[in-house]
mmCIF file of the N, C-alpha and C atoms, coordinates in Angstrom:
data_MODEL
# 
_entry.id   MODEL 
# 
loop_
_atom_site.group_PDB 
_atom_site.id 
_atom_site.type_symbol 
_atom_site.label_atom_id 
_atom_site.label_alt_id 
_atom_site.label_comp_id 
_atom_site.label_asym_id 
_atom_site.label_entity_id 
_atom_site.label_seq_id 
_atom_site.pdbx_PDB_ins_code 
_atom_site.Cartn_x 
_atom_site.Cartn_y 
_atom_site.Cartn_z 
_atom_site.occupancy 
_atom_site.B_iso_or_equiv 
_atom_site.pdbx_formal_charge 
_atom_site.auth_seq_id 
_atom_site.auth_comp_id 
_atom_site.auth_asym_id 
_atom_site.auth_atom_id 
_atom_site.pdbx_PDB_model_num 
ATOM 1   N N  . MET A 1 1  ? 0.782   -1.205 -0.081  1.00 0.00 ? 1  MET A N  1 
ATOM 2   C CA . MET A 1 1  ? -0.010  -0.025 0.004   1.00 0.00 ? 1  MET A CA 1 
ATOM 3   C C  . MET A 1 1  ? 0.896   1.237  -0.022  1.00 0.00 ? 1  MET A C  1 
ATOM 4   N N  . SER A 1 2  ? 1.874   1.277  0.879   1.00 0.00 ? 2  SER A N  1 
ATOM 5   C CA . SER A 1 2  ? 2.732   2.438  0.940   1.00 0.00 ? 2  SER A CA 1 
ATOM 6   C C  . SER A 1 2  ? 3.617   2.637  -0.324  1.00 0.00 ? 2  SER A C  1 
ATOM 7   N N  . SER A 1 3  ? 4.036   1.499  -0.820  1.00 0.00 ? 3  SER A N  1 
ATOM 8   C CA . SER A 1 3  ? 4.826   1.548  -2.031  1.00 0.00 ? 3  SER A CA 1 
ATOM 9   C C  . SER A 1 3  ? 4.021   2.069  -3.206  1.00 0.00 ? 3  SER A C  1 
ATOM 10  N N  . MET A 1 4  ? 2.717   1.820  -3.275  1.00 0.00 ? 4  MET A N  1 
ATOM 11  C CA . MET A 1 4  ? 1.876   2.269  -4.317  1.00 0.00 ? 4  MET A CA 1 
ATOM 12  C C  . MET A 1 4  ? 1.690   3.729  -4.211  1.00 0.00 ? 4  MET A C  1 
ATOM 13  N N  . LEU A 1 5  ? 1.540   4.215  -2.919  1.00 0.00 ? 5  LEU A N  1 
ATOM 14  C CA . LEU A 1 5  ? 1.316   5.670  -2.711  1.00 0.00 ? 5  LEU A CA 1 
ATOM 15  C C  . LEU A 1 5  ? 2.652   6.368  -3.047  1.00 0.00 ? 5  LEU A C  1 
ATOM 16  N N  . CYS A 1 6  ? 3.777   5.782  -2.731  1.00 0.00 ? 6  CYS A N  1 
ATOM 17  C CA . CYS A 1 6  ? 5.088   6.375  -3.148  1.00 0.00 ? 6  CYS A CA 1 
ATOM 18  C C  . CYS A 1 6  ? 5.249   6.456  -4.573  1.00 0.00 ? 6  CYS A C  1 
ATOM 19  N N  . ASP A 1 7  ? 4.866   5.431  -5.309  1.00 0.00 ? 7  ASP A N  1 
ATOM 20  C CA . ASP A 1 7  ? 4.896   5.463  -6.841  1.00 0.00 ? 7  ASP A CA 1 
ATOM 21  C C  . ASP A 1 7  ? 3.945   6.551  -7.362  1.00 0.00 ? 7  ASP A C  1 
ATOM 22  N N  . VAL A 1 8  ? 2.769   6.724  -6.855  1.00 0.00 ? 8  VAL A N  1 
ATOM 23  C CA . VAL A 1 8  ? 1.904   7.803  -7.219  1.00 0.00 ? 8  VAL A CA 1 
ATOM 24  C C  . VAL A 1 8  ? 2.566   9.169  -7.074  1.00 0.00 ? 8  VAL A C  1 
ATOM 25  N N  . TRP A 1 9  ? 3.156   9.363  -5.886  1.00 0.00 ? 9  TRP A N  1 
ATOM 26  C CA . TRP A 1 9  ? 3.755   10.579 -5.511  1.00 0.00 ? 9  TRP A CA 1 
ATOM 27  C C  . TRP A 1 9  ? 4.974   10.834 -6.469  1.00 0.00 ? 9  TRP A C  1 
ATOM 28  N N  . GLN A 1 10 ? 5.816   9.869  -6.752  1.00 0.00 ? 10 GLN A N  1 
ATOM 29  C CA . GLN A 1 10 ? 6.868   10.020 -7.659  1.00 0.00 ? 10 GLN A CA 1 
ATOM 30  C C  . GLN A 1 10 ? 6.408   10.343 -9.126  1.00 0.00 ? 10 GLN A C  1 
ATOM 31  N N  . ASP A 1 11 ? 5.350   9.726  -9.484  1.00 0.00 ? 11 ASP A N  1 
ATOM 32  C CA . ASP A 1 11 ? 4.775   10.069 -10.778 1.00 0.00 ? 11 ASP A CA 1 
ATOM 33  C C  . ASP A 1 11 ? 4.295   11.422 -10.901 1.00 0.00 ? 11 ASP A C  1 
ATOM 34  N N  . PHE A 1 12 ? 3.597   11.912 -9.748  1.00 0.00 ? 12 PHE A N  1 
ATOM 35  C CA . PHE A 1 12 ? 3.110   13.241 -9.692  1.00 0.00 ? 12 PHE A CA 1 
ATOM 36  C C  . PHE A 1 12 ? 4.298   14.281 -9.691  1.00 0.00 ? 12 PHE A C  1 
ATOM 37  N N  . CYS A 1 13 ? 5.340   13.951 -8.974  1.00 0.00 ? 13 CYS A N  1 
ATOM 38  C CA . CYS A 1 13 ? 6.504   14.817 -8.921  1.00 0.00 ? 13 CYS A CA 1 
ATOM 39  C C  . CYS A 1 13 ? 7.143   14.906 -10.328 1.00 0.00 ? 13 CYS A C  1 
ATOM 40  N N  . SER A 1 14 ? 7.278   13.810 -10.957 1.00 0.00 ? 14 SER A N  1 
ATOM 41  C CA . SER A 1 14 ? 7.859   13.844 -12.310 1.00 0.00 ? 14 SER A CA 1 
ATOM 42  C C  . SER A 1 14 ? 7.018   14.699 -13.264 1.00 0.00 ? 14 SER A C  1 
ATOM 43  N N  . TRP A 1 15 ? 5.748   14.540 -13.154 1.00 0.00 ? 15 TRP A N  1 
ATOM 44  C CA . TRP A 1 15 ? 4.792   15.275 -13.959 1.00 0.00 ? 15 TRP A CA 1 
ATOM 45  C C  . TRP A 1 15 ? 4.918   16.802 -13.743 1.00 0.00 ? 15 TRP A C  1 
ATOM 46  N N  . ILE A 1 16 ? 5.025   17.162 -12.456 1.00 0.00 ? 16 ILE A N  1 
ATOM 47  C CA . ILE A 1 16 ? 5.209   18.619 -12.155 1.00 0.00 ? 16 ILE A CA 1 
ATOM 48  C C  . ILE A 1 16 ? 6.542   19.123 -12.657 1.00 0.00 ? 16 ILE A C  1 
ATOM 49  N N  . VAL A 1 17 ? 7.568   18.313 -12.453 1.00 0.00 ? 17 VAL A N  1 
ATOM 50  C CA . VAL A 1 17 ? 8.924   18.700 -12.852 1.00 0.00 ? 17 VAL A CA 1 
ATOM 51  C C  . VAL A 1 17 ? 8.997   18.823 -14.470 1.00 0.00 ? 17 VAL A C  1 
ATOM 52  N N  . GLY A 1 18 ? 8.180   18.070 -15.130 1.00 0.00 ? 18 GLY A N  1 
ATOM 53  C CA . GLY A 1 18 ? 8.082   18.083 -16.605 1.00 0.00 ? 18 GLY A CA 1 
ATOM 54  C C  . GLY A 1 18 ? 7.442   19.343 -17.090 1.00 0.00 ? 18 GLY A C  1 
ATOM 55  N N  . TRP A 1 19 ? 6.802   20.078 -16.261 1.00 0.00 ? 19 TRP A N  1 
ATOM 56  C CA . TRP A 1 19 ? 6.254   21.303 -16.710 1.00 0.00 ? 19 TRP A CA 1 
ATOM 57  C C  . TRP A 1 19 ? 7.355   22.329 -16.954 1.00 0.00 ? 19 TRP A C  1 
ATOM 58  N N  . GLY A 1 20 ? 7.159   23.323 -17.787 1.00 0.00 ? 20 GLY A N  1 
ATOM 59  C CA . GLY A 1 20 ? 8.174   24.312 -17.904 1.00 0.00 ? 20 GLY A CA 1 
ATOM 60  C C  . GLY A 1 20 ? 8.135   25.249 -16.672 1.00 0.00 ? 20 GLY A C  1 
ATOM 61  N N  . ASP A 1 21 ? 9.184   25.979 -16.481 1.00 0.00 ? 21 ASP A N  1 
ATOM 62  C CA . ASP A 1 21 ? 9.240   26.900 -15.400 1.00 0.00 ? 21 ASP A CA 1 
ATOM 63  C C  . ASP A 1 21 ? 8.156   27.969 -15.434 1.00 0.00 ? 21 ASP A C  1 
ATOM 64  N N  . ILE A 1 22 ? 7.910   28.458 -16.575 1.00 0.00 ? 22 ILE A N  1 
ATOM 65  C CA . ILE A 1 22 ? 6.968   29.526 -16.754 1.00 0.00 ? 22 ILE A CA 1 
ATOM 66  C C  . ILE A 1 22 ? 5.510   28.979 -16.446 1.00 0.00 ? 22 ILE A C  1 
ATOM 67  N N  . ALA A 1 23 ? 5.148   27.864 -16.972 1.00 0.00 ? 23 ALA A N  1 
ATOM 68  C CA . ALA A 1 23 ? 3.942   27.102 -16.714 1.00 0.00 ? 23 ALA A CA 1 
ATOM 69  C C  . ALA A 1 23 ? 3.729   26.910 -15.201 1.00 0.00 ? 23 ALA A C  1 
ATOM 70  N N  . PHE A 1 24 ? 4.708   26.435 -14.582 1.00 0.00 ? 24 PHE A N  1 
ATOM 71  C CA . PHE A 1 24 ? 4.682   26.103 -13.122 1.00 0.00 ? 24 PHE A CA 1 
ATOM 72  C C  . PHE A 1 24 ? 4.349   27.453 -12.324 1.00 0.00 ? 24 PHE A C  1 
ATOM 73  N N  . TYR A 1 25 ? 5.142   28.521 -12.580 1.00 0.00 ? 25 TYR A N  1 
ATOM 74  C CA . TYR A 1 25 ? 4.952   29.745 -11.839 1.00 0.00 ? 25 TYR A CA 1 
ATOM 75  C C  . TYR A 1 25 ? 3.650   30.416 -12.135 1.00 0.00 ? 25 TYR A C  1 
ATOM 76  N N  . VAL A 1 26 ? 3.088   30.183 -13.384 1.00 0.00 ? 26 VAL A N  1 
ATOM 77  C CA . VAL A 1 26 ? 1.812   30.751 -13.659 1.00 0.00 ? 26 VAL A CA 1 
ATOM 78  C C  . VAL A 1 26 ? 0.733   30.032 -12.939 1.00 0.00 ? 26 VAL A C  1 
ATOM 79  N N  . VAL A 1 27 ? 0.737   28.690 -12.934 1.00 0.00 ? 27 VAL A N  1 
ATOM 80  C CA . VAL A 1 27 ? -0.224  27.998 -12.206 1.00 0.00 ? 27 VAL A CA 1 
ATOM 81  C C  . VAL A 1 27 ? -0.163  28.203 -10.655 1.00 0.00 ? 27 VAL A C  1 
ATOM 82  N N  . VAL A 1 28 ? 1.063   28.263 -10.104 1.00 0.00 ? 28 VAL A N  1 
ATOM 83  C CA . VAL A 1 28 ? 1.147   28.521 -8.663  1.00 0.00 ? 28 VAL A CA 1 
ATOM 84  C C  . VAL A 1 28 ? 0.656   29.985 -8.364  1.00 0.00 ? 28 VAL A C  1 
ATOM 85  N N  . SER A 1 29 ? 0.924   30.837 -9.246  1.00 0.00 ? 29 SER A N  1 
ATOM 86  C CA . SER A 1 29 ? 0.542   32.280 -8.978  1.00 0.00 ? 29 SER A CA 1 
ATOM 87  C C  . SER A 1 29 ? -0.908  32.481 -9.069  1.00 0.00 ? 29 SER A C  1 
ATOM 88  N N  . VAL A 1 30 ? -1.586  31.666 -9.971  1.00 0.00 ? 30 VAL A N  1 
ATOM 89  C CA . VAL A 1 30 ? -3.090  31.798 -10.018 1.00 0.00 ? 30 VAL A CA 1 
ATOM 90  C C  . VAL A 1 30 ? -3.743  31.245 -8.811  1.00 0.00 ? 30 VAL A C  1 
ATOM 91  N N  . PHE A 1 31 ? -3.202  30.085 -8.323  1.00 0.00 ? 31 PHE A N  1 
ATOM 92  C CA . PHE A 1 31 ? -3.756  29.557 -7.129  1.00 0.00 ? 31 PHE A CA 1 
ATOM 93  C C  . PHE A 1 31 ? -3.528  30.371 -5.912  1.00 0.00 ? 31 PHE A C  1 
ATOM 94  N N  . ALA A 1 32 ? -2.335  30.916 -5.842  1.00 0.00 ? 32 ALA A N  1 
ATOM 95  C CA . ALA A 1 32 ? -1.977  31.864 -4.703  1.00 0.00 ? 32 ALA A CA 1 
ATOM 96  C C  . ALA A 1 32 ? -2.890  33.175 -4.717  1.00 0.00 ? 32 ALA A C  1 
ATOM 97  N N  . VAL A 1 33 ? -3.098  33.717 -5.959  1.00 0.00 ? 33 VAL A N  1 
ATOM 98  C CA . VAL A 1 33 ? -3.894  34.943 -5.975  1.00 0.00 ? 33 VAL A CA 1 
ATOM 99  C C  . VAL A 1 33 ? -5.348  34.668 -5.638  1.00 0.00 ? 33 VAL A C  1 
ATOM 100 N N  . ILE A 1 34 ? -5.915  33.486 -6.117  1.00 0.00 ? 34 ILE A N  1 
ATOM 101 C CA . ILE A 1 34 ? -7.219  33.028 -5.697  1.00 0.00 ? 34 ILE A CA 1 
ATOM 102 C C  . ILE A 1 34 ? -7.385  32.882 -4.130  1.00 0.00 ? 34 ILE A C  1 
ATOM 103 N N  . GLY A 1 35 ? -6.283  32.318 -3.619  1.00 0.00 ? 35 GLY A N  1 
ATOM 104 C CA . GLY A 1 35 ? -6.236  32.090 -2.162  1.00 0.00 ? 35 GLY A CA 1 
ATOM 105 C C  . GLY A 1 35 ? -6.167  33.482 -1.425  1.00 0.00 ? 35 GLY A C  1 
ATOM 106 N N  . LEU A 1 36 ? -5.380  34.322 -1.887  1.00 0.00 ? 36 LEU A N  1 
ATOM 107 C CA . LEU A 1 36 ? -5.363  35.710 -1.253  1.00 0.00 ? 36 LEU A CA 1 
ATOM 108 C C  . LEU A 1 36 ? -6.603  36.474 -1.356  1.00 0.00 ? 36 LEU A C  1 
ATOM 109 N N  . LEU A 1 37 ? -7.328  36.362 -2.514  1.00 0.00 ? 37 LEU A N  1 
ATOM 110 C CA . LEU A 1 37 ? -8.547  37.129 -2.717  1.00 0.00 ? 37 LEU A CA 1 
ATOM 111 C C  . LEU A 1 37 ? -9.605  36.438 -1.769  1.00 0.00 ? 37 LEU A C  1 
ATOM 112 N N  . ALA A 1 38 ? -9.546  35.189 -1.601  1.00 0.00 ? 38 ALA A N  1 
ATOM 113 C CA . ALA A 1 38 ? -10.544 34.559 -0.794  1.00 0.00 ? 38 ALA A CA 1 
ATOM 114 C C  . ALA A 1 38 ? -10.271 34.820 0.695   1.00 0.00 ? 38 ALA A C  1 
ATOM 115 N N  . MET A 1 39 ? -8.972  35.048 1.095   1.00 0.00 ? 39 MET A N  1 
ATOM 116 C CA . MET A 1 39 ? -8.628  35.428 2.399   1.00 0.00 ? 39 MET A CA 1 
ATOM 117 C C  . MET A 1 39 ? -9.135  36.825 2.703   1.00 0.00 ? 39 MET A C  1 
ATOM 118 N N  . VAL A 1 40 ? -8.836  37.777 1.787   1.00 0.00 ? 40 VAL A N  1 
ATOM 119 C CA . VAL A 1 40 ? -9.265  39.065 1.921   1.00 0.00 ? 40 VAL A CA 1 
ATOM 120 C C  . VAL A 1 40 ? -10.778 39.164 2.023   1.00 0.00 ? 40 VAL A C  1 
ATOM 121 N N  . SER A 1 41 ? -11.505 38.371 1.306   1.00 0.00 ? 41 SER A N  1 
ATOM 122 C CA . SER A 1 41 ? -12.987 38.404 1.341   1.00 0.00 ? 41 SER A CA 1 
ATOM 123 C C  . SER A 1 41 ? -13.428 37.852 2.681   1.00 0.00 ? 41 SER A C  1 
ATOM 124 N N  . PHE A 1 42 ? -12.770 36.814 3.176   1.00 0.00 ? 42 PHE A N  1 
ATOM 125 C CA . PHE A 1 42 ? -13.135 36.241 4.477   1.00 0.00 ? 42 PHE A CA 1 
ATOM 126 C C  . PHE A 1 42 ? -12.923 37.317 5.616   1.00 0.00 ? 42 PHE A C  1 
ATOM 127 N N  . VAL A 1 43 ? -11.774 37.909 5.535   1.00 0.00 ? 43 VAL A N  1 
ATOM 128 C CA . VAL A 1 43 ? -11.500 38.952 6.583   1.00 0.00 ? 43 VAL A CA 1 
ATOM 129 C C  . VAL A 1 43 ? -12.470 40.084 6.559   1.00 0.00 ? 43 VAL A C  1 
ATOM 130 N N  . LYS A 1 44 ? -12.771 40.556 5.354   1.00 0.00 ? 44 LYS A N  1 
ATOM 131 C CA . LYS A 1 44 ? -13.741 41.649 5.232   1.00 0.00 ? 44 LYS A CA 1 
ATOM 132 C C  . LYS A 1 44 ? -15.082 41.244 5.780   1.00 0.00 ? 44 LYS A C  1 
ATOM 133 N N  . LYS A 1 45 ? -15.605 40.044 5.537   1.00 0.00 ? 45 LYS A N  1 
ATOM 134 C CA . LYS A 1 45 ? -16.860 39.555 5.878   1.00 0.00 ? 45 LYS A CA 1 
ATOM 135 C C  . LYS A 1 45 ? -16.882 39.344 7.425   1.00 0.00 ? 45 LYS A C  1 
ATOM 136 N N  . SER A 1 46 ? -15.750 38.959 8.004   1.00 0.00 ? 46 SER A N  1 
ATOM 137 C CA . SER A 1 46 ? -15.737 38.604 9.427   1.00 0.00 ? 46 SER A CA 1 
ATOM 138 C C  . SER A 1 46 ? -15.677 39.849 10.276  1.00 0.00 ? 46 SER A C  1 
ATOM 139 N N  . TYR A 1 47 ? -15.202 40.958 9.687   1.00 0.00 ? 47 TYR A N  1 
ATOM 140 C CA . TYR A 1 47 ? -15.231 42.149 10.457  1.00 0.00 ? 47 TYR A CA 1 
ATOM 141 C C  . TYR A 1 47 ? -16.544 43.001 10.335  1.00 0.00 ? 47 TYR A C  1 
ATOM 142 N N  . ALA A 1 48 ? -17.323 42.716 9.308   1.00 0.00 ? 48 ALA A N  1 
ATOM 143 C CA . ALA A 1 48 ? -18.603 43.375 9.164   1.00 0.00 ? 48 ALA A CA 1 
ATOM 144 C C  . ALA A 1 48 ? -19.612 42.799 10.060  1.00 0.00 ? 48 ALA A C  1 
ATOM 145 N N  . LYS A 1 49 ? -20.137 43.594 10.953  1.00 0.00 ? 49 LYS A N  1 
ATOM 146 C CA . LYS A 1 49 ? -21.038 43.140 12.077  1.00 0.00 ? 49 LYS A CA 1 
ATOM 147 C C  . LYS A 1 49 ? -22.319 42.656 11.547  1.00 0.00 ? 49 LYS A C  1 
ATOM 148 N N  . GLU A 1 50 ? -22.825 43.128 10.467  1.00 0.00 ? 50 GLU A N  1 
ATOM 149 C CA . GLU A 1 50 ? -24.153 42.800 10.039  1.00 0.00 ? 50 GLU A CA 1 
ATOM 150 C C  . GLU A 1 50 ? -24.194 41.438 9.121   1.00 0.00 ? 50 GLU A C  1 
ATOM 151 N N  . ASP A 1 51 ? -22.968 41.096 8.670   1.00 0.00 ? 51 ASP A N  1 
ATOM 152 C CA . ASP A 1 51 ? -22.976 39.860 7.828   1.00 0.00 ? 51 ASP A CA 1 
ATOM 153 C C  . ASP A 1 51 ? -22.553 38.686 8.649   1.00 0.00 ? 51 ASP A C  1 
ATOM 154 N N  . LYS A 1 52 ? -22.953 37.418 8.290   1.00 0.00 ? 52 LYS A N  1 
ATOM 155 C CA . LYS A 1 52 ? -22.528 36.290 8.864   1.00 0.00 ? 52 LYS A CA 1 
ATOM 156 C C  . LYS A 1 52 ? -21.208 35.926 8.308   1.00 0.00 ? 52 LYS A C  1 
ATOM 157 N N  . ILE A 1 53 ? -20.326 35.189 9.042   1.00 0.00 ? 53 ILE A N  1 
ATOM 158 C CA . ILE A 1 53 ? -19.048 34.791 8.618   1.00 0.00 ? 53 ILE A CA 1 
ATOM 159 C C  . ILE A 1 53 ? -19.207 33.740 7.568   1.00 0.00 ? 53 ILE A C  1 
ATOM 160 N N  . LYS A 1 54 ? -18.579 33.872 6.463   1.00 0.00 ? 54 LYS A N  1 
ATOM 161 C CA . LYS A 1 54 ? -18.611 32.909 5.395   1.00 0.00 ? 54 LYS A CA 1 
ATOM 162 C C  . LYS A 1 54 ? -17.570 31.863 5.592   1.00 0.00 ? 54 LYS A C  1 
ATOM 163 N N  . TRP A 1 55 ? -17.876 30.723 6.136   1.00 0.00 ? 55 TRP A N  1 
ATOM 164 C CA . TRP A 1 55 ? -16.851 29.732 6.358   1.00 0.00 ? 55 TRP A CA 1 
ATOM 165 C C  . TRP A 1 55 ? -16.407 28.965 5.144   1.00 0.00 ? 55 TRP A C  1 
ATOM 166 N N  . GLY A 1 56 ? -17.201 29.017 4.089   1.00 0.00 ? 56 GLY A N  1 
ATOM 167 C CA . GLY A 1 56 ? -16.914 28.438 2.805   1.00 0.00 ? 56 GLY A CA 1 
ATOM 168 C C  . GLY A 1 56 ? -15.650 29.215 2.191   1.00 0.00 ? 56 GLY A C  1 
ATOM 169 N N  . THR A 1 57 ? -15.590 30.499 2.405   1.00 0.00 ? 57 THR A N  1 
ATOM 170 C CA . THR A 1 57 ? -14.481 31.243 1.948   1.00 0.00 ? 57 THR A CA 1 
ATOM 171 C C  . THR A 1 57 ? -13.229 30.908 2.637   1.00 0.00 ? 57 THR A C  1 
ATOM 172 N N  . LEU A 1 58 ? -13.302 30.660 3.926   1.00 0.00 ? 58 LEU A N  1 
ATOM 173 C CA . LEU A 1 58 ? -12.130 30.290 4.604   1.00 0.00 ? 58 LEU A CA 1 
ATOM 174 C C  . LEU A 1 58 ? -11.615 28.850 4.135   1.00 0.00 ? 58 LEU A C  1 
ATOM 175 N N  . ILE A 1 59 ? -12.648 27.939 3.877   1.00 0.00 ? 59 ILE A N  1 
ATOM 176 C CA . ILE A 1 59 ? -12.209 26.678 3.464   1.00 0.00 ? 59 ILE A CA 1 
ATOM 177 C C  . ILE A 1 59 ? -11.565 26.755 2.097   1.00 0.00 ? 59 ILE A C  1 
ATOM 178 N N  . LEU A 1 60 ? -12.129 27.577 1.253   1.00 0.00 ? 60 LEU A N  1 
ATOM 179 C CA . LEU A 1 60 ? -11.525 27.763 -0.092  1.00 0.00 ? 60 LEU A CA 1 
ATOM 180 C C  . LEU A 1 60 ? -10.142 28.365 -0.023  1.00 0.00 ? 60 LEU A C  1 
ATOM 181 N N  . THR A 1 61 ? -9.886  29.321 0.888   1.00 0.00 ? 61 THR A N  1 
ATOM 182 C CA . THR A 1 61 ? -8.576  29.808 1.169   1.00 0.00 ? 61 THR A CA 1 
ATOM 183 C C  . THR A 1 61 ? -7.533  28.738 1.591   1.00 0.00 ? 61 THR A C  1 
ATOM 184 N N  . VAL A 1 62 ? -7.985  27.881 2.490   1.00 0.00 ? 62 VAL A N  1 
ATOM 185 C CA . VAL A 1 62 ? -7.109  26.798 2.991   1.00 0.00 ? 62 VAL A CA 1 
ATOM 186 C C  . VAL A 1 62 ? -6.775  25.809 1.892   1.00 0.00 ? 62 VAL A C  1 
ATOM 187 N N  . ILE A 1 63 ? -7.794  25.508 1.043   1.00 0.00 ? 63 ILE A N  1 
ATOM 188 C CA . ILE A 1 63 ? -7.550  24.597 -0.094  1.00 0.00 ? 63 ILE A CA 1 
ATOM 189 C C  . ILE A 1 63 ? -6.678  25.135 -1.044  1.00 0.00 ? 63 ILE A C  1 
ATOM 190 N N  . MET A 1 64 ? -6.754  26.417 -1.419  1.00 0.00 ? 64 MET A N  1 
ATOM 191 C CA . MET A 1 64 ? -5.935  27.006 -2.325  1.00 0.00 ? 64 MET A CA 1 
ATOM 192 C C  . MET A 1 64 ? -4.456  27.033 -1.948  1.00 0.00 ? 64 MET A C  1 
ATOM 193 N N  . PHE A 1 65 ? -4.271  27.374 -0.681  1.00 0.00 ? 65 PHE A N  1 
ATOM 194 C CA . PHE A 1 65 ? -2.953  27.415 -0.122  1.00 0.00 ? 65 PHE A CA 1 
ATOM 195 C C  . PHE A 1 65 ? -2.348  26.015 -0.011  1.00 0.00 ? 65 PHE A C  1 
ATOM 196 N N  . ALA A 1 66 ? -3.092  25.107 0.200   1.00 0.00 ? 66 ALA A N  1 
ATOM 197 C CA . ALA A 1 66 ? -2.694  23.634 0.256   1.00 0.00 ? 66 ALA A CA 1 
ATOM 198 C C  . ALA A 1 66 ? -2.206  23.197 -1.034  1.00 0.00 ? 66 ALA A C  1 
ATOM 199 N N  . ILE A 1 67 ? -3.006  23.521 -2.113  1.00 0.00 ? 67 ILE A N  1 
ATOM 200 C CA . ILE A 1 67 ? -2.575  23.224 -3.439  1.00 0.00 ? 67 ILE A CA 1 
ATOM 201 C C  . ILE A 1 67 ? -1.242  23.846 -3.818  1.00 0.00 ? 67 ILE A C  1 
ATOM 202 N N  . VAL A 1 68 ? -1.025  25.107 -3.469  1.00 0.00 ? 68 VAL A N  1 
ATOM 203 C CA . VAL A 1 68 ? 0.211   25.795 -3.761  1.00 0.00 ? 68 VAL A CA 1 
ATOM 204 C C  . VAL A 1 68 ? 1.341   25.104 -2.937  1.00 0.00 ? 68 VAL A C  1 
ATOM 205 N N  . ALA A 1 69 ? 1.060   24.679 -1.824  1.00 0.00 ? 69 ALA A N  1 
ATOM 206 C CA . ALA A 1 69 ? 2.084   23.982 -0.989  1.00 0.00 ? 69 ALA A CA 1 
ATOM 207 C C  . ALA A 1 69 ? 2.470   22.705 -1.571  1.00 0.00 ? 69 ALA A C  1 
ATOM 208 N N  . VAL A 1 70 ? 1.441   21.861 -2.021  1.00 0.00 ? 70 VAL A N  1 
ATOM 209 C CA . VAL A 1 70 ? 1.749   20.576 -2.681  1.00 0.00 ? 70 VAL A CA 1 
ATOM 210 C C  . VAL A 1 70 ? 2.487   20.744 -3.892  1.00 0.00 ? 70 VAL A C  1 
ATOM 211 N N  . LEU A 1 71 ? 2.171   21.682 -4.727  1.00 0.00 ? 71 LEU A N  1 
ATOM 212 C CA . LEU A 1 71 ? 2.803   21.874 -6.005  1.00 0.00 ? 71 LEU A CA 1 
ATOM 213 C C  . LEU A 1 71 ? 4.274   22.318 -5.749  1.00 0.00 ? 71 LEU A C  1 
ATOM 214 N N  . CYS A 1 72 ? 4.508   23.135 -4.796  1.00 0.00 ? 72 CYS A N  1 
ATOM 215 C CA . CYS A 1 72 ? 5.903   23.580 -4.522  1.00 0.00 ? 72 CYS A CA 1 
ATOM 216 C C  . CYS A 1 72 ? 6.674   22.475 -3.869  1.00 0.00 ? 72 CYS A C  1 
ATOM 217 N N  . ILE A 1 73 ? 6.113   21.632 -3.121  1.00 0.00 ? 73 ILE A N  1 
ATOM 218 C CA . ILE A 1 73 ? 6.854   20.501 -2.544  1.00 0.00 ? 73 ILE A CA 1 
ATOM 219 C C  . ILE A 1 73 ? 7.221   19.504 -3.636  1.00 0.00 ? 73 ILE A C  1 
ATOM 220 N N  . ALA A 1 74 ? 6.220   19.273 -4.551  1.00 0.00 ? 74 ALA A N  1 
ATOM 221 C CA . ALA A 1 74 ? 6.517   18.247 -5.634  1.00 0.00 ? 74 ALA A CA 1 
ATOM 222 C C  . ALA A 1 74 ? 7.536   18.846 -6.645  1.00 0.00 ? 74 ALA A C  1 
ATOM 223 N N  . LYS A 1 75 ? 7.595   20.183 -6.798  1.00 0.00 ? 75 LYS A N  1 
ATOM 224 C CA . LYS A 1 75 ? 8.623   20.675 -7.672  1.00 0.00 ? 75 LYS A CA 1 
ATOM 225 C C  . LYS A 1 75 ? 10.007  20.760 -7.138  1.00 0.00 ? 75 LYS A C  1 
ATOM 226 N N  . PHE A 1 76 ? 10.071  21.216 -5.813  1.00 0.00 ? 76 PHE A N  1 
ATOM 227 C CA . PHE A 1 76 ? 11.424  21.470 -5.237  1.00 0.00 ? 76 PHE A CA 1 
ATOM 228 C C  . PHE A 1 76 ? 11.956  20.553 -4.272  1.00 0.00 ? 76 PHE A C  1 
ATOM 229 N N  . ALA A 1 77 ? 11.166  19.565 -3.897  1.00 0.00 ? 77 ALA A N  1 
ATOM 230 C CA . ALA A 1 77 ? 11.645  18.576 -2.940  1.00 0.00 ? 77 ALA A CA 1 
ATOM 231 C C  . ALA A 1 77 ? 12.196  17.338 -3.641  1.00 0.00 ? 77 ALA A C  1 
# 
């Protein structure tokens, strides 16, 4: 089971490394900007007293930053 997961991770890493540098940085930048915009939206909504906190926005923020982290780990580790 663990060897199968390691093989999947190695295949994913080689796929990410196969991207060009420009394509990698564009994809990571898009995910990072979406995450930052979602975080700004969450912070603005949480400080507004009349609106309810949008927890979906916070979850989207965490997912976007997790994708950025996984892509960077796969490329540089």
